[in-house]
Backbone bond lengths (Angstrom), bond angles and torsions (degrees), N, CA, C in turn:
res aa  C-N    CA-C-N  psi(-1)  N-CA   C-N-CA  omega(-1)  CA-C   N-CA-C  phi
1 M - - - 1.482 - - 1.511 108.99 -
2 S 1.329 115.74 135.59 1.459 118.03 -177.75 1.507 111.24 -85.82
3 S 1.335 113.81 168.24 1.456 119.44 177.35 1.501 111.65 -67.14
4 S 1.355 118.37 -25.25 1.466 119.87 -175.94 1.517 112.93 -73.26
5 S 1.335 117.29 -11.05 1.455 119.10 178.56 1.524 112.89 -97.55
6 I 1.317 116.84 2.09 1.464 121.12 179.09 1.527 109.60 -68.76
7 K 1.308 116.17 131.72 1.461 120.09 176.95 1.522 109.93 -78.50
8 A 1.308 116.28 128.54 1.462 119.68 -178.78 1.519 110.00 -71.73
9 A 1.306 115.48 130.04 1.462 120.85 176.43 1.527 108.66 -75.64
10 P 1.328 116.84 159.85 1.463 118.61 176.53 1.521 110.86 -53.45
11 A 1.317 116.54 134.03 1.461 120.73 -174.81 1.518 110.95 -72.03
12 T 1.321 115.98 136.47 1.459 120.58 172.31 1.525 108.36 -77.49
13 A 1.345 115.36 168.65 1.463 119.51 178.83 1.523 110.51 -60.51
14 R 1.334 116.77 -38.35 1.467 120.46 -179.73 1.525 111.13 -64.94
15 Q 1.335 116.23 -42.83 1.459 120.32 179.24 1.521 111.30 -64.90
16 R 1.345 115.80 -40.18 1.469 118.81 177.38 1.517 110.67 -63.93
17 N 1.322 117.30 -36.33 1.469 120.93 178.41 1.525 111.33 -64.86
18 I 1.329 117.79 -41.17 1.462 120.80 178.51 1.529 109.83 -64.19
19 S 1.332 116.04 -42.80 1.468 119.82 177.45 1.523 110.67 -59.97
20 R 1.325 116.97 -41.72 1.462 121.20 179.54 1.518 110.93 -65.46
21 I 1.326 116.79 -39.76 1.472 119.83 177.88 1.528 110.32 -61.87
22 V 1.333 116.05 -42.31 1.469 120.05 178.65 1.531 110.35 -61.31
23 L 1.329 116.47 -44.59 1.460 120.35 -179.58 1.534 111.75 -67.41
24 D 1.323 116.55 -33.94 1.464 120.23 -178.22 1.526 112.65 -79.40
25 A 1.338 117.12 -25.00 1.468 120.37 -173.64 1.523 112.08 -60.30
26 G 1.335 116.80 -42.88 1.458 119.97 -178.15 1.523 113.52 -58.89
27 P 1.346 118.18 -56.68 1.463 119.57 178.26 1.522 113.83 -59.32
28 V 1.336 117.81 -39.48 1.467 120.34 -179.27 1.532 110.93 -62.49
29 V 1.330 116.73 -49.82 1.469 120.15 -179.64 1.527 110.34 -66.11
30 A 1.344 116.87 -36.34 1.463 120.13 179.05 1.528 111.38 -61.35
31 W 1.339 117.28 -45.56 1.463 119.65 179.54 1.527 111.54 -68.80
32 F 1.318 117.09 -33.45 1.461 119.99 174.14 1.531 109.77 -61.13
33 A 1.341 116.66 -42.49 1.465 120.69 178.86 1.521 111.62 -65.02
34 V 1.326 116.60 -39.22 1.466 120.56 178.67 1.527 110.98 -62.85
35 I 1.326 116.17 -48.33 1.469 120.52 -179.34 1.523 110.85 -63.95
36 A 1.339 117.13 -43.55 1.461 121.05 179.19 1.524 110.88 -63.17
37 S 1.329 117.11 -38.22 1.466 120.73 179.40 1.521 111.42 -65.08
38 L 1.323 115.89 -42.22 1.468 119.33 179.75 1.528 111.11 -67.49
39 L 1.323 116.99 -39.31 1.470 120.48 -179.31 1.529 111.65 -68.68
40 T 1.322 116.43 -37.67 1.476 120.49 -178.25 1.519 112.62 -92.41
41 Q 1.346 116.40 -7.29 1.468 122.85 -177.96 1.530 112.34 61.55
42 V 1.319 116.64 26.09 1.464 121.53 172.03 1.528 106.29 -97.51
43 T 1.332 115.88 86.02 1.456 121.48 -172.08 1.531 110.92 -115.25
44 A 1.320 114.99 -170.15 1.465 121.08 -178.05 1.524 112.37 -67.91
45 T 1.325 117.77 -9.66 1.463 120.38 176.54 1.526 111.93 -98.05
46 S 1.341 117.14 -2.76 1.467 121.15 -176.27 1.529 110.20 -83.59
47 T 1.326 116.67 125.45 1.458 120.31 177.59 1.526 111.81 -87.87
48 D 1.323 117.27 -18.16 1.465 121.74 179.19 1.524 108.20 -125.48
49 I 1.347 116.65 111.94 1.460 118.89 -174.94 1.519 112.11 -91.92
50 G 1.321 118.46 -10.04 1.458 120.33 178.02 1.519 112.35 84.25
51 P 1.335 117.84 161.34 1.472 121.04 -174.45 1.519 114.67 -69.08
52 I 1.331 118.00 -40.44 1.464 119.78 -175.95 1.531 111.82 -65.80
53 P 1.355 119.58 -51.21 1.466 118.58 176.37 1.528 112.78 -60.16
54 A 1.348 116.87 -35.45 1.462 119.94 179.84 1.521 111.12 -64.29
55 V 1.333 116.33 -43.69 1.467 120.45 179.21 1.525 110.41 -65.19
56 L 1.330 116.60 -43.22 1.465 120.06 178.65 1.530 110.95 -61.97
57 A 1.336 116.34 -38.96 1.462 120.11 178.51 1.521 110.93 -65.83
58 L 1.336 117.53 -40.39 1.464 121.03 177.75 1.527 111.02 -63.53
59 I 1.323 116.47 -39.90 1.474 120.65 178.08 1.526 109.67 -63.85
60 A 1.335 116.07 -44.45 1.464 119.85 178.47 1.520 110.66 -61.88
61 L 1.331 116.68 -42.34 1.458 121.47 179.34 1.525 110.84 -61.69
62 A 1.331 115.91 -39.81 1.466 120.55 -178.97 1.526 111.32 -61.86
63 F 1.346 117.62 -35.23 1.457 120.91 179.82 1.533 111.38 -61.62
64 G 1.329 116.29 -28.21 1.466 119.33 -176.39 1.506 115.06 -89.40
65 I 1.313 117.91 -13.90 1.466 120.59 -173.76 1.530 113.34 -63.36
66 P 1.346 120.35 -44.00 1.470 119.05 -174.60 1.531 114.84 -58.87
67 H 1.336 118.93 -25.23 1.463 119.16 -174.39 1.516 112.28 -62.96
68 G 1.330 117.17 -28.41 1.459 120.10 -177.09 1.510 113.87 -81.26
69 A 1.330 117.77 -5.70 1.465 121.01 -177.68 1.518 112.24 -102.56
70 A 1.327 117.09 13.80 1.468 120.60 -179.76 1.524 110.67 -115.87
71 D 1.338 116.03 34.84 1.461 119.59 -176.78 1.518 112.88 -66.64
72 N 1.339 117.60 -20.31 1.464 119.52 177.72 1.530 112.02 -62.40
73 L 1.339 116.81 -24.10 1.466 120.25 179.16 1.524 112.50 -73.49
74 T 1.330 117.26 -11.65 1.462 120.14 178.14 1.521 111.88 -87.85
75 L 1.332 117.91 -5.30 1.462 121.42 -176.66 1.526 111.43 -80.39
76 V 1.322 115.29 156.63 1.462 120.87 179.66 1.521 110.82 -78.49
77 H 1.327 117.26 -37.22 1.454 121.30 -177.29 1.522 110.73 -118.60
78 T 1.317 115.93 151.53 1.454 119.99 173.00 1.523 108.94 -69.59
79 L 1.320 116.71 159.04 1.455 121.79 -173.88 1.519 111.66 -105.70
80 S 1.323 115.45 139.72 1.460 120.75 168.12 1.529 107.62 -78.35
81 W 1.329 116.75 175.43 1.465 118.41 -179.71 1.514 110.08 -65.40
82 R 1.349 117.53 -32.99 1.466 120.01 175.59 1.528 110.62 -66.69
83 G 1.333 115.37 -39.28 1.461 119.40 177.52 1.514 112.05 -62.78
84 W 1.333 116.49 -40.08 1.465 120.57 177.05 1.526 110.76 -61.71
85 I 1.315 117.03 -40.95 1.469 120.46 179.61 1.525 110.49 -65.15
86 R 1.343 115.63 -46.87 1.472 118.87 179.31 1.518 111.03 -61.04
87 M 1.338 116.24 -44.25 1.463 120.20 179.63 1.526 110.49 -62.13
88 G 1.335 116.91 -45.20 1.463 120.48 -179.36 1.513 112.88 -62.25
89 V 1.338 115.95 -44.67 1.472 120.31 -179.80 1.528 110.15 -64.58
90 G 1.332 116.16 -46.40 1.465 119.51 179.36 1.518 112.33 -62.82
91 Y 1.325 115.82 -43.51 1.467 121.72 -179.54 1.519 110.60 -59.09
92 L 1.337 115.76 -50.82 1.465 120.56 -177.03 1.525 111.81 -69.51
93 T 1.337 117.47 -32.01 1.466 120.29 178.06 1.523 111.02 -65.63
94 I 1.340 115.63 -46.94 1.470 119.65 178.20 1.528 110.31 -62.02
95 A 1.334 116.64 -42.55 1.468 120.53 179.84 1.520 111.05 -62.96
96 A 1.340 117.15 -42.53 1.462 120.83 -179.14 1.530 111.17 -65.70
97 L 1.333 116.74 -41.89 1.469 120.13 178.53 1.531 110.83 -63.99
98 A 1.335 116.64 -42.45 1.464 120.61 179.34 1.526 110.74 -63.89
99 A 1.336 117.23 -43.77 1.465 121.02 178.69 1.517 110.79 -62.89
100 A 1.341 116.99 -39.55 1.469 120.87 179.30 1.528 110.86 -63.23
101 V 1.339 116.79 -41.03 1.470 120.34 178.46 1.526 110.64 -61.83
102 I 1.337 115.81 -42.45 1.471 120.08 -179.28 1.526 110.80 -64.65
103 I 1.320 117.42 -39.65 1.467 121.30 -178.50 1.524 111.18 -73.27
104 I 1.346 117.22 -42.36 1.471 121.16 -176.26 1.525 111.39 -78.29
105 L 1.338 115.61 -40.14 1.472 120.63 -179.83 1.524 108.60 -122.12
106 P 1.323 117.04 74.19 1.473 119.78 -170.98 1.520 114.81 -59.54
107 A 1.329 118.27 -42.15 1.466 119.62 -178.06 1.523 110.94 -64.98
108 F 1.333 116.04 -50.25 1.469 120.87 179.26 1.521 110.55 -62.55
109 G 1.341 116.41 -47.51 1.459 120.63 -178.40 1.516 112.22 -62.44
110 F 1.335 116.60 -40.02 1.463 121.17 -178.90 1.523 110.73 -64.11
111 I 1.332 116.68 -45.54 1.465 121.01 179.56 1.528 110.39 -64.00
112 L 1.331 116.45 -42.46 1.458 120.99 -178.98 1.533 111.08 -62.93
113 V 1.330 116.16 -45.96 1.462 120.21 -179.52 1.525 110.75 -65.60
114 L 1.330 117.24 -40.46 1.465 119.82 178.47 1.526 111.27 -60.64
115 G 1.335 116.08 -44.75 1.457 119.72 179.66 1.522 111.49 -61.60
116 M 1.327 116.55 -44.53 1.459 120.69 179.07 1.525 111.08 -64.39
117 T 1.341 116.40 -39.74 1.460 120.47 -177.95 1.523 111.49 -67.48
118 V 1.325 116.16 -40.92 1.467 120.02 177.33 1.527 109.98 -57.34
119 W 1.324 116.10 -47.08 1.463 119.11 -178.46 1.522 111.18 -69.15
120 H 1.336 117.06 -41.47 1.466 121.32 -179.29 1.526 111.30 -59.58
121 F 1.334 116.83 -50.15 1.458 120.35 -179.85 1.520 111.32 -65.36
122 G 1.333 116.10 -45.41 1.454 119.72 -176.36 1.521 113.14 -65.83
123 A 1.337 116.13 -49.25 1.461 120.12 -179.67 1.527 110.59 -64.12
124 G 1.328 116.67 -39.31 1.457 119.98 178.43 1.513 112.19 -63.03
125 D 1.329 116.89 -38.44 1.462 120.57 -179.96 1.524 111.11 -69.30
126 V 1.334 116.59 -38.00 1.467 119.54 176.22 1.525 110.17 -60.15
127 E 1.331 116.53 -48.17 1.457 120.48 -178.71 1.528 111.64 -65.97
128 A 1.343 116.70 -38.41 1.465 120.55 -179.17 1.525 110.68 -62.86
129 R 1.321 117.38 -46.44 1.468 119.96 179.21 1.524 110.46 -60.99
130 T 1.335 116.39 -42.03 1.459 120.65 -178.34 1.524 111.19 -63.90
131 E 1.331 116.19 -48.42 1.459 120.40 -174.52 1.522 112.63 -73.85
132 L 1.334 116.88 -45.23 1.462 119.70 -176.44 1.522 112.11 -72.31
133 S 1.340 116.82 -27.96 1.471 120.54 176.17 1.514 111.82 -90.93
134 R 1.356 115.74 -5.71 1.466 122.34 -178.00 1.524 111.10 55.45
135 Q 1.335 115.05 47.40 1.455 121.41 177.41 1.527 109.33 -96.45
136 A 1.321 115.41 168.43 1.463 120.28 174.99 1.532 108.93 -70.57
137 P 1.339 118.48 146.03 1.465 121.04 179.12 1.525 111.87 -56.51
138 V 1.316 116.43 145.18 1.464 121.46 177.89 1.518 108.68 -75.01
139 N 1.336 117.81 137.58 1.461 119.77 -179.33 1.528 111.12 -64.79
140 R 1.323 116.14 155.12 1.468 122.47 -166.80 1.529 113.12 -59.07
141 K 1.342 117.98 -46.98 1.465 120.03 -176.06 1.521 111.34 -62.61
142 F 1.319 117.16 -46.79 1.462 119.12 -179.37 1.519 110.92 -71.60
143 R 1.344 117.32 -30.98 1.458 119.65 -179.61 1.531 111.05 -60.26
144 I 1.323 117.23 -37.28 1.467 120.43 179.42 1.523 110.29 -64.40
145 L 1.339 116.68 -49.22 1.468 120.81 178.79 1.525 110.69 -60.97
146 Y 1.316 116.41 -45.20 1.461 122.34 -177.28 1.532 110.76 -63.69
147 A 1.334 116.57 -44.63 1.460 121.06 -179.27 1.530 110.81 -64.71
148 L 1.311 117.82 -41.08 1.467 120.59 179.53 1.528 110.80 -63.41
149 A 1.329 116.54 -39.29 1.465 120.17 178.85 1.523 111.01 -68.55
150 L 1.339 116.78 -46.20 1.462 121.10 -178.66 1.525 111.95 -64.99
151 G 1.326 117.38 -31.07 1.459 120.27 179.42 1.512 113.56 -84.90
152 S 1.321 117.06 -33.33 1.468 120.95 -177.51 1.522 112.27 -69.32
153 A 1.328 116.67 -39.04 1.466 119.97 -175.75 1.527 112.85 -59.63
154 P 1.348 119.91 -50.63 1.461 119.16 -177.12 1.523 114.32 -83.51
155 V 1.330 118.53 -10.00 1.472 120.85 -178.63 1.523 111.40 -106.09
156 L 1.326 116.78 -58.16 1.461 120.14 -173.14 1.534 112.73 -75.15
157 L 1.326 117.61 -36.81 1.467 118.55 -179.40 1.534 112.40 -64.21
158 P 1.344 119.67 -49.47 1.473 118.21 177.40 1.531 112.80 -62.29
159 L 1.335 117.25 -40.00 1.460 120.04 -175.68 1.525 113.56 -73.68
160 T 1.319 117.16 -17.45 1.467 119.44 177.88 1.529 111.59 -106.32
161 S 1.322 116.88 10.60 1.467 120.30 178.07 1.520 110.23 -72.42
162 P 1.330 118.28 156.95 1.473 121.00 178.26 1.520 113.13 -53.94
163 A 1.328 116.87 -35.95 1.465 119.98 -178.39 1.517 112.02 -68.69
164 A 1.340 116.67 -26.53 1.466 119.34 -175.99 1.519 112.96 -85.65
165 L 1.324 118.14 -22.74 1.461 120.91 -173.53 1.522 112.48 -57.72
166 S 1.323 116.48 -56.35 1.456 119.87 -176.45 1.522 111.47 -68.28
167 T 1.336 116.70 -33.22 1.464 120.05 -178.16 1.525 111.25 -66.36
168 V 1.323 117.11 -48.59 1.459 120.74 -176.50 1.517 111.26 -64.94
169 T 1.322 117.91 -45.20 1.465 120.30 -179.04 1.518 112.20 -69.69
170 S 1.335 118.02 -24.51 1.463 119.43 176.00 1.524 111.11 -74.26
171 L 1.332 116.41 -28.86 1.460 120.10 177.42 1.525 111.45 -72.61
172 E 1.321 116.12 -40.89 1.460 120.52 179.19 1.534 108.88 -141.23
173 P 1.367 117.06 98.11 1.471 121.46 -174.68 1.526 113.94 -55.23
174 Q 1.347 117.98 -29.30 1.464 119.65 -178.33 1.521 112.47 -63.64
175 L 1.333 116.56 -21.32 1.463 119.40 179.71 1.524 112.21 -71.09
176 A 1.337 116.74 -14.19 1.464 119.89 178.09 1.525 111.23 -60.94
177 Q 1.350 116.45 -23.00 1.463 119.93 179.10 1.528 112.02 -64.09
178 I 1.319 116.30 -33.29 1.470 120.24 -177.73 1.520 112.42 -113.88
179 Y 1.319 115.86 -10.40 1.458 120.76 -171.25 1.520 109.96 -110.40
180 A 1.315 115.65 68.51 1.469 121.14 -178.27 1.523 109.38 -115.62
181 G 1.337 114.60 163.96 1.455 120.80 -177.55 1.518 114.74 -52.39
182 P 1.349 119.94 -52.49 1.467 120.68 -179.04 1.524 113.18 -59.08
183 A 1.337 116.20 -40.29 1.470 119.57 -178.90 1.522 110.96 -65.58
184 T 1.316 116.50 -44.42 1.469 119.16 -178.30 1.528 111.36 -69.90
185 T 1.323 116.99 -33.36 1.469 119.92 176.32 1.523 110.61 -63.55
186 L 1.333 116.04 -41.57 1.463 120.92 177.89 1.528 110.56 -63.13
187 I 1.328 116.46 -43.78 1.472 120.51 179.85 1.524 110.45 -61.30
188 R 1.331 116.56 -44.35 1.466 120.05 -179.98 1.524 110.98 -62.97
189 G 1.334 116.61 -37.27 1.462 120.21 177.77 1.522 111.68 -65.61
190 I 1.333 116.23 -42.40 1.466 120.65 178.80 1.523 110.73 -63.85
191 V 1.333 116.43 -43.35 1.464 120.09 179.45 1.528 110.48 -64.16
192 A 1.321 117.12 -40.47 1.465 120.28 178.80 1.524 111.05 -60.16
193 V 1.331 117.15 -44.76 1.465 121.21 177.85 1.528 110.47 -62.53
194 L 1.348 115.67 -43.33 1.464 120.67 179.31 1.532 110.85 -59.75
195 L 1.328 116.84 -42.04 1.464 120.78 179.89 1.527 111.17 -65.78
196 I 1.322 116.11 -45.30 1.472 120.16 -178.46 1.523 110.49 -61.55
197 V 1.341 116.56 -47.35 1.465 120.63 -179.08 1.534 110.36 -60.84
198 T 1.323 116.31 -45.73 1.469 120.07 -177.58 1.527 111.34 -66.70
199 I 1.324 116.99 -39.73 1.470 120.42 177.33 1.528 110.72 -61.40
200 L 1.343 116.57 -42.49 1.468 120.10 178.78 1.531 111.22 -63.78
201 V 1.329 116.57 -39.12 1.463 120.12 177.88 1.524 109.95 -65.06
202 L 1.329 117.07 -42.05 1.466 120.94 179.25 1.530 110.88 -62.56
203 I 1.325 116.43 -42.08 1.468 119.84 177.93 1.530 109.87 -63.28
204 N 1.330 116.47 -41.32 1.461 120.80 178.73 1.526 111.65 -63.91
205 R 1.349 115.69 -28.46 1.462 120.62 177.89 1.533 111.69 -87.91
206 S 1.336 116.21 6.37 1.477 123.47 -179.27 1.530 112.23 64.33
207 D 1.339 116.42 24.18 1.464 120.66 176.78 1.530 108.01 -98.21
208 L 1.328 115.47 74.91 1.462 119.98 -177.29 1.528 110.96 -69.11
209 R 1.308 117.06 -32.70 1.468 120.19 177.04 1.533 110.29 -61.97
210 G 1.323 116.06 -46.31 1.459 120.10 178.75 1.512 111.84 -62.38
211 A 1.334 117.15 -40.94 1.463 121.03 179.18 1.525 110.97 -63.34
212 F 1.339 116.17 -41.74 1.458 120.00 179.65 1.531 111.21 -65.28
213 E 1.333 117.06 -42.12 1.461 120.32 -179.98 1.534 110.67 -62.93
214 L 1.328 117.05 -43.70 1.462 120.03 -179.92 1.522 110.89 -65.94
215 F 1.326 116.72 -39.63 1.465 120.74 175.19 1.526 110.44 -60.33
216 T 1.335 116.58 -41.70 1.463 121.43 178.44 1.525 111.58 -60.15
217 L 1.335 116.79 -44.95 1.464 120.37 179.08 1.534 111.04 -63.65
218 G 1.327 116.32 -36.50 1.458 119.52 177.86 1.517 111.85 -64.93
219 V 1.327 117.31 -45.33 1.464 121.11 178.68 1.523 110.27 -63.66
220 L 1.339 117.43 -42.92 1.461 121.61 178.55 1.525 110.32 -57.88
221 G 1.331 117.41 -46.24 1.456 120.88 -177.84 1.505 113.97 -70.01
222 F 1.333 117.25 -34.38 1.461 120.69 -178.51 1.526 112.76 -80.16
223 V 1.328 117.72 -30.74 1.466 120.71 -169.40 1.525 113.72 -101.04
224 V 1.333 117.53 -44.95 1.464 121.34 -168.04 1.530 111.27 -83.62
225 S 1.332 116.47 148.24 1.462 122.07 175.88 1.526 109.13 -51.46
226 P 1.351 118.33 134.84 1.469 120.91 -169.12 1.515 115.34 -55.63
227 F 1.330 118.35 -42.78 1.461 120.81 -178.89 1.523 110.49 -63.79
228 I 1.343 116.43 -43.63 1.462 120.40 179.89 1.525 110.47 -68.18
229 A 1.335 116.99 -42.59 1.466 120.93 -179.26 1.523 110.83 -59.83
230 F 1.330 116.34 -45.28 1.460 118.53 -178.99 1.527 111.42 -68.46
231 A 1.328 116.94 -40.77 1.470 120.44 -179.48 1.518 110.84 -61.42
232 V 1.337 116.81 -43.41 1.471 121.62 179.58 1.526 109.88 -62.81
233 Y 1.326 115.99 -48.13 1.467 119.32 -179.25 1.518 111.16 -64.54
234 F 1.324 117.47 -48.01 1.452 122.23 -174.55 1.524 111.62 -59.01
235 S 1.322 116.65 -43.74 1.463 119.78 -174.01 1.517 113.47 -85.31
236 F 1.326 116.68 -51.52 1.464 120.15 -170.35 1.525 113.66 -91.41
237 W 1.330 116.53 -6.60 1.461 120.13 179.13 1.524 109.11 -116.86
238 H 1.319 116.26 -71.18 1.466 120.71 -174.85 1.528 112.63 -63.51
239 A 1.337 116.66 -56.02 1.469 120.43 -175.54 1.524 112.22 -64.88
240 A 1.340 116.66 -41.11 1.467 119.89 -179.20 1.523 111.03 -62.38
241 R 1.321 116.71 -42.77 1.463 119.79 -178.48 1.527 111.33 -70.92
242 H 1.327 116.50 -38.49 1.465 118.30 178.81 1.532 110.57 -66.66
243 T 1.321 116.82 -39.98 1.461 120.58 177.21 1.527 110.77 -60.75
244 A 1.327 116.79 -41.66 1.462 120.80 178.29 1.529 110.85 -64.29
245 R 1.324 117.32 -38.63 1.470 120.38 177.66 1.521 110.54 -63.02
246 L 1.334 116.25 -44.96 1.461 119.58 179.67 1.530 110.88 -64.55
247 A 1.326 116.03 -37.81 1.472 120.13 177.60 1.523 110.31 -63.49
248 Q 1.319 116.02 -41.60 1.463 120.62 -177.92 1.520 111.20 -67.03
249 V 1.339 117.18 -42.70 1.455 120.16 -175.83 1.528 111.57 -78.76
250 S 1.326 118.04 -24.08 1.464 120.17 -177.49 1.523 113.06 -89.76
251 T 1.334 117.69 -25.58 1.466 120.39 -178.63 1.524 112.96 -123.44
252 G 1.340 116.35 -9.89 1.460 119.36 -178.50 1.504 113.77 88.01
253 A 1.344 118.02 -0.24 1.465 120.71 -177.65 1.524 110.06 -155.45
254 V 1.320 115.00 150.20 1.463 121.02 173.88 1.518 107.79 -98.82
255 T 1.301 116.55 105.45 1.457 122.24 177.46 1.527 108.19 -131.39
256 I 1.312 115.91 167.07 1.463 119.63 176.99 1.526 109.99 -60.13
257 R 1.333 116.38 -39.88 1.461 120.47 -178.71 1.528 111.44 -66.49
258 S 1.339 117.29 -44.02 1.467 119.39 -178.28 1.530 111.47 -68.42
259 M 1.339 117.63 -36.15 1.459 119.89 176.90 1.525 111.00 -69.36
260 A 1.328 116.77 -35.79 1.465 120.10 176.93 1.524 110.38 -65.26
261 A 1.339 116.43 -36.94 1.461 120.44 179.66 1.532 110.84 -65.02
262 V 1.333 116.70 -40.65 1.466 120.36 177.01 1.525 110.00 -65.16
263 T 1.319 116.21 -44.55 1.470 120.61 -177.96 1.525 111.56 -62.58
264 R 1.331 116.93 -36.85 1.474 120.52 -179.24 1.526 111.77 -59.01
265 I 1.340 115.99 -33.09 1.463 119.39 179.89 1.529 110.72 -61.33
266 G 1.341 115.67 -32.93 1.462 119.37 -176.67 1.513 114.86 -93.82
267 I 1.326 117.90 1.62 1.462 120.70 -178.59 1.537 112.57 -57.71
268 P 1.348 119.81 -41.22 1.471 118.98 177.63 1.530 113.50 -56.53
269 S 1.343 117.01 -37.21 1.464 119.14 178.76 1.522 110.86 -67.62
270 L 1.339 117.15 -35.26 1.462 120.77 176.88 1.529 110.56 -66.41
271 I 1.334 116.02 -42.59 1.463 119.88 178.35 1.526 110.26 -62.01
272 G 1.337 116.38 -40.98 1.460 120.34 177.87 1.521 111.64 -62.77
273 F 1.337 116.81 -40.78 1.465 121.75 178.72 1.525 110.44 -61.47
274 I 1.327 116.33 -46.47 1.465 120.35 179.97 1.525 110.83 -65.18
275 A 1.342 116.80 -40.87 1.464 120.78 -179.60 1.524 111.17 -62.31
276 I 1.324 116.54 -42.09 1.462 120.07 179.62 1.525 110.85 -64.45
277 L 1.338 116.46 -42.61 1.466 119.82 178.10 1.525 111.06 -60.83
278 V 1.332 116.86 -44.00 1.465 121.11 -179.09 1.520 110.81 -64.51
279 I 1.336 116.96 -45.48 1.470 121.08 -178.96 1.524 111.09 -62.63
280 L 1.331 116.27 -45.57 1.460 119.77 179.90 1.528 111.31 -63.55
281 T 1.332 116.38 -40.98 1.461 120.25 -179.54 1.521 111.43 -66.31
282 V 1.338 116.89 -42.10 1.464 120.96 -178.53 1.520 111.73 -66.60
283 F 1.324 116.30 -44.73 1.465 119.41 -173.12 1.533 113.92 -89.90
284 M 1.347 116.94 -22.36 1.463 117.92 -174.97 1.521 113.05 -121.98
285 G 1.317 118.24 -10.72 1.458 120.09 178.80 1.517 111.27 62.01
286 N 1.320 115.81 -137.27 1.465 120.84 -178.00 1.525 112.64 -65.63
287 D 1.352 116.80 -23.74 1.463 120.01 -179.27 1.524 112.20 -66.20
288 A 1.342 116.57 -18.28 1.464 120.03 -178.13 1.517 112.10 -65.83
289 L 1.326 116.97 -24.94 1.465 120.60 -176.98 1.515 112.53 -108.41
290 T 1.311 117.32 23.13 1.454 120.25 -179.83 1.523 110.51 -134.96
291 G 1.329 114.26 155.99 1.452 121.59 168.33 1.515 116.18 60.32
292 T 1.330 114.60 -143.37 1.454 122.34 -170.79 1.524 113.05 -60.52
293 V 1.334 116.85 -39.36 1.468 120.31 -177.59 1.526 110.80 -59.45
294 L 1.319 116.65 -48.27 1.461 120.15 -178.84 1.523 110.77 -67.58
295 W 1.324 117.12 -38.11 1.464 119.73 179.90 1.526 110.85 -62.63
296 I 1.328 116.98 -43.27 1.462 120.32 177.40 1.530 110.23 -63.67
297 G 1.331 116.09 -40.46 1.460 119.80 177.39 1.518 111.71 -61.23
298 L 1.337 116.20 -44.29 1.460 120.17 177.84 1.523 111.16 -64.13
299 A 1.338 116.74 -38.58 1.466 120.87 178.78 1.522 110.71 -61.42
300 I 1.326 116.76 -40.14 1.467 120.70 178.65 1.526 110.70 -65.66
301 V 1.334 116.59 -44.43 1.471 120.62 178.56 1.523 110.27 -61.93
302 W 1.335 116.55 -46.13 1.468 120.37 178.73 1.522 110.61 -63.40
303 G 1.339 116.75 -37.75 1.455 119.93 178.19 1.518 111.51 -60.80
304 L 1.322 116.93 -41.64 1.464 121.13 179.31 1.528 112.08 -66.95
305 T 1.327 116.77 -26.33 1.466 118.80 -179.88 1.526 112.24 -74.18
306 V 1.332 118.10 -20.30 1.466 120.11 -177.38 1.529 111.28 -63.97
307 P 1.344 120.83 -53.89 1.473 118.43 176.15 1.530 112.64 -64.55
308 H 1.338 117.36 -32.17 1.470 120.31 176.43 1.530 110.18 -59.93
309 M 1.341 116.62 -44.88 1.458 120.21 179.10 1.521 111.03 -60.99
310 W 1.326 116.95 -38.63 1.462 120.79 -179.45 1.525 110.80 -65.22
311 F 1.320 116.95 -45.28 1.463 120.96 178.44 1.525 110.63 -59.86
312 V 1.337 116.45 -45.92 1.463 120.27 -176.93 1.519 111.00 -68.29
313 S 1.331 117.52 -35.71 1.462 120.87 178.34 1.523 111.01 -61.98
314 R 1.337 117.57 -43.08 1.465 121.18 176.73 1.526 110.43 -64.30
315 F 1.313 115.58 -39.99 1.459 122.29 178.56 1.530 110.37 -60.68
316 D 1.340 116.60 -44.14 1.468 121.53 179.51 1.525 110.99 -61.81
317 R 1.337 116.02 -47.29 1.475 119.95 -177.85 1.526 110.53 -62.28
318 R 1.315 117.10 -41.92 1.464 120.35 -179.25 1.527 111.25 -64.81
319 N 1.325 117.13 -40.61 1.453 120.77 179.62 1.528 111.85 -66.66
320 R 1.344 116.18 -37.72 1.474 118.81 178.55 1.511 110.22 -66.46
321 T 1.322 117.17 -39.56 1.462 121.08 -179.59 1.519 111.28 -64.87
322 R 1.345 115.89 -37.02 1.451 121.51 -178.66 1.519 112.54 -74.89
323 S 1.344 117.34 -24.36 1.483 120.83 -173.87 1.524 111.68 -69.17
């Protein structure tokens, strides 16, 4: 029997407090980033964020990496050594095929990955709030709207900011075909409308906490430099909540110890991330973060997220059915 089938015991006050801290961490760090961006004028219109914000963003990003390497905790059954081999081969095959599509067909691959990422982040955040707050599941129709809003704010807003336009097209020139000023302005307008409508629905449902969180994500995406905005969201919002969910389903409780146990599983992936950064910096210098090299690196990272999204999607559906 796997850890994901363990029935969660009634939460103690301490466990509820840890869950609340996890839920509060994202908005708190997000507003800190917004205020710091305004004070330093390193905003979504800044094309040069400087070394200190870049290093801080990389550190924040590193905190979120381990959560994606604990997909085995989403399974129903524990794995034999043969099962681990099959899972590893399948996982890496899907990731390699996805990365190849992104590299060979950058425009198509980029749009496909963005769409999947929006849904992955949004749906995961809906489930995280429900489970960690021990609320009733969100009904299907509103869950779709809510997930699209929660995913669009931290993904589409930073990527369509003025600071991101020149950066993305410099990494892969073919994206200039779809990545132009008018198109990104339209996307930002659509996302803004989506956020406003969803916030109003949340207020009408008396979910003021949800409305505030969505408003926070909108401000983060509109104001903060895209790399910093995504790093803050990815690590202190998305990854932290997913880690807490895995801790809860694998041990029956969200505690510092259970979250540390989940994080330890992903430490090798963090070490690999740091090693790659060091090797690229030593051997390629500034060229390591520009042009084709970075685009291929991003394609590999995005490729690895495809099987991760699939595992988490199955995990979400199973948890909703059990609730």
